[in-house]
N, C-alpha and C positions, 0 to 999 in steps of 0.2 A: 417281608414273608419270612425269610430266613431265619431272623430273630427269635419270631414265635416259635417256631419249632427248637429252635436252642436253647431257649430261657430256661425251660423246666430244665433240661439235661445239665447248661451250667451250674445254675439253683442245686440240685440235687447232689452234682460235684463239691460245691463249696459247703453247703451242709455236711459232707459228709467229712470233709476236713475238716471243720471245725469240731465236729464230734470226735472223730480220732484223737485230734491233740488234747481236747477235752480231757478224754478217757486215761489218754497216757498220764497226763498232769496228776487225776484225782486218784488212779487205781494205788500208787502208791500208800499215798495219805489214809486211803481208804481200809487198805487192808492192814498198815499200822495201827489205824484207830481201834479195828475190830482185835489184831493181836492183844492191843494193850489194855483193852477192856476185859477179853478174857484171861489174861496174865492176873490183872491186877486183883482180881478177886481177893489172894491172899495180901490186899495191901499195897501201898504205895510206897516207895523211897524204902523197901526192906526186902530182902531177900526170900525168895517160896522155893524149899528144896521138893521136888517133885521124886516121885520113887522111879525105879526103872521105868522104862516105857515096855508097852505090852503092844498088843496088835490093833488094840483100841484105842491106846493114849492122843492124844490130838490136842491138845494146851500147847504145843508146840507143832509146828507144820509139817507132818511127816518127820514124827521123831525115831533116832535109830535106835536099835533094843540095846546096842553098845555103849551108849553114851547114860553120863545122868547130868541132868539140866539143874541150872539152880537160876531163878530170873530176877532180875528188880526192876520193875514197873518205874521208870520215874519222871516228878514234876519239878523241874528245875524254878518254880516260882518262887520257895521260900528260900534259893540260893543253891549254891552247886551242890552235885553230888559226890559222895566221897567213897570208892570202894576200897574195899581191901580184900584180897584173897591170896588168903596163906597155901604153902607147898600144899599138894597133896600127895598122897603115896598110891599113884598112879602114872603109868609110862607116858602119858598124855593129860593135858588138861589148860582150858584158856580160859580167858575171858573176851569179850565181844562187847561194843558197845554198838546201838543201832539209834538212828535219829529218825525223828516223825517222818519219814518220807523213806522207810527202808532201808538208807543208805548206809554202808557200815562206817562208823565215826572213829572207830578204834581197836583192835586186836593185837593181844599179846598172851604168848602161851609159857612153859614151863622151860622151853628150851631159853626162847628170847631172857627171861626172866631169872636165866643161871640155876634153875631149880628152887629160887628165892618166890617171896611174894611179891604180886602186881598190886601196884597203889594206882588209881588212877583218880582225877578229878573230873567230874564232865561239868561244864561250864557252860553259859552263855556269853556270848561277847561283853566283856568289860566287867565280869564275875570275878573277883578275887580268889585264889585258892590258897590252902595253904601250902608250904615249902616240902618239900618230900613226895609228890604225889608229879605223874604225869599229866598235864593238861591236855583235858579232849573238850576240844569245842565244838559245840552243837549251835544251829543257826532257831530252832524251837524248842521251847524248853521240857516236849516230852518226848521220851523214846525209852529203848529197854536197852539193860544192862543184861547178860547170858554168861553164863559159866557152862562152859561142857568138859565133861571130864569123861576119858576113857575106860569101861570097865572091862576090861579084856576077862575076867574070870568073874560071875556072879559070886562066888564064895569070897570074893575080897571086900565086896558091895559094904559090906557092915564099916570097915575101916574106913574107905575112901567117904561113906557118910559123914561119921563121925568129921573128920577132916574137915568136909567141905561146909561143916554147919558152925565152921569157925570163920567163914567169909563174912561179910559186913558191906551194908551201902546206907547210908543215909544224909541227909543233908546236913553239910556242916557248918 
């Protein structure tokens, strides 16, 4: 008799726990898939250089108006992604690589690189990479490489824009 009263409660709790766990596992993949689709409109395995953010910009979630963004959505099906970011005339710039589940797989900035270029090879386990690149191993073939550059003075943006467009990413 008591089981009949408790059974719906126990089943409800079990369903809630399973739904909660599924949501926690699926949310990062769904968010990255949506970001990948939005950002990859400019192409995959190549940089897209967006203009400075405004109050209506949303290609990057909650973009900072003080940052210039360059994004490279990647697919490693054809081999490792080689990313090169030359120095930029700004006080701060960085390269970040995010995997298919929104995890940060790699971050380097101008301080880490001693003001020199950043060279990274994003690869799946077992994929060979060329010498001279920092290896970034990801578990799944898709993700996003993102360059962020601090633009302290919008008047300096034209020179920053010229420099950032020398960055490259592509399957090597």
